[in-house]
C-alpha positions as CSV (number, residue, x, y, z in Angstrom):
1,M,114.2,89.1,119.3
2,P,113.4,92.7,120.3
3,F,114.7,95.6,118.3
4,P,117.6,97.5,119.9
5,A,116.7,101.0,121.2
6,P,117.4,103.9,118.9
7,P,120.2,106.2,119.7
8,L,119.5,109.0,122.2
9,F,119.2,111.6,119.4
10,V,116.4,109.7,117.5
11,D,112.7,109.3,118.3
12,I,110.6,106.7,116.5
13,D,107.0,106.9,117.5
14,D,103.9,106.1,115.4
15,E,102.2,109.2,116.8
16,T,105.0,111.5,115.5
17,M,105.4,111.7,111.8
18,G,103.9,108.2,111.3
19,G,106.9,106.4,112.8
20,V,109.5,108.1,110.7
21,P,112.8,108.5,112.6
22,V,113.0,112.2,113.8
23,F,115.5,114.1,115.8
24,R,114.5,113.8,119.5
25,G,112.2,116.6,120.7
26,T,111.4,117.7,117.1
27,R,109.3,116.7,114.2
28,V,112.2,116.9,111.8
29,P,112.9,113.6,110.0
30,L,116.5,112.5,109.8
31,D,116.2,112.0,106.0
32,V,115.1,115.6,105.4
33,V,118.4,116.9,106.8
34,T,120.6,114.2,105.3
35,A,118.9,114.5,101.9
36,S,119.4,118.3,101.9
37,L,123.1,117.9,102.7
38,D,123.5,115.1,100.1
39,K,122.0,117.5,97.5
40,G,124.8,119.9,98.2
41,I,122.9,122.5,100.3
42,P,125.5,124.0,102.6
43,F,125.3,123.0,106.3
44,E,124.9,126.6,107.5
45,R,121.8,127.0,105.2
46,V,120.3,123.8,106.6
47,R,121.2,124.9,110.1
48,A,119.4,128.2,109.5
49,S,116.2,126.1,109.1
50,Y,116.9,123.8,112.0
51,P,118.9,125.8,114.7
52,F,119.3,122.7,117.0
53,L,121.4,121.0,114.3
54,T,125.1,120.5,114.9
55,P,127.7,118.9,112.6
56,E,127.8,116.0,115.0
57,L,124.1,115.5,114.8
58,A,124.1,115.6,111.0
59,D,127.0,113.0,111.0
60,A,125.2,110.8,113.5
61,A,121.9,111.0,111.4
62,R,123.8,109.9,108.3
63,A,125.4,107.0,110.2
64,Y,122.0,106.0,111.7
65,Q,120.5,105.9,108.2
66,L,123.3,103.8,106.8
67,A,122.9,101.4,109.7
68,H,119.1,101.4,109.5
69,P,118.0,101.8,105.8
70,R,114.3,102.2,105.2
71,S,112.9,99.3,103.3
72,G,110.0,99.2,100.9
73,L,107.7,101.9,99.9
74,R,106.6,104.6,102.3
75,S,103.2,104.0,103.8
76,S,100.3,106.0,102.8
77,I,98.6,108.4,105.2
78,A,95.8,105.9,105.6
79,E,98.2,103.1,106.4
80,A,100.1,105.2,108.9
81,N,96.9,106.4,110.6
82,P,94.4,103.5,110.5
83,D,92.1,105.2,112.9
84,W,91.5,108.1,110.5
85,T,88.4,107.9,108.3
86,I,88.8,108.9,104.7
87,T,85.6,110.6,103.7
88,E,86.4,111.4,100.1
89,S,89.1,110.4,97.6
90,R,89.4,112.5,94.4
91,V,91.9,114.4,92.4
92,V,91.4,118.1,92.1
93,R,93.0,119.7,89.0
94,P,93.3,123.3,88.2
95,P,90.9,124.6,85.5
96,R,92.3,124.5,82.0
97,S,93.2,127.9,80.5
98,S,91.6,128.8,77.2
99,G,94.9,128.6,75.4
100,E,95.5,124.9,76.0
101,A,94.7,122.3,73.4
């Protein structure tokens, strides 16, 4: 059974943000906007960062996410981009200051 097409305001493409649902024509994930609003950031402040955003788009993004919840853990960069070659994997920590024990 094929998946239904996403609404006109959503793009889902593995080449754009690793397949995360974004607002069409942007690289802005739906969950970035809805999470900001859910945390209590005023709509006008969010809109200052994303001028294309309208109240209707924000409501539609929330409805889309309720209808299509993300399941499981987010994929790693390597999983989202299998053609990439990881040349080194290490953790870089800042140097300790002399006052630390």
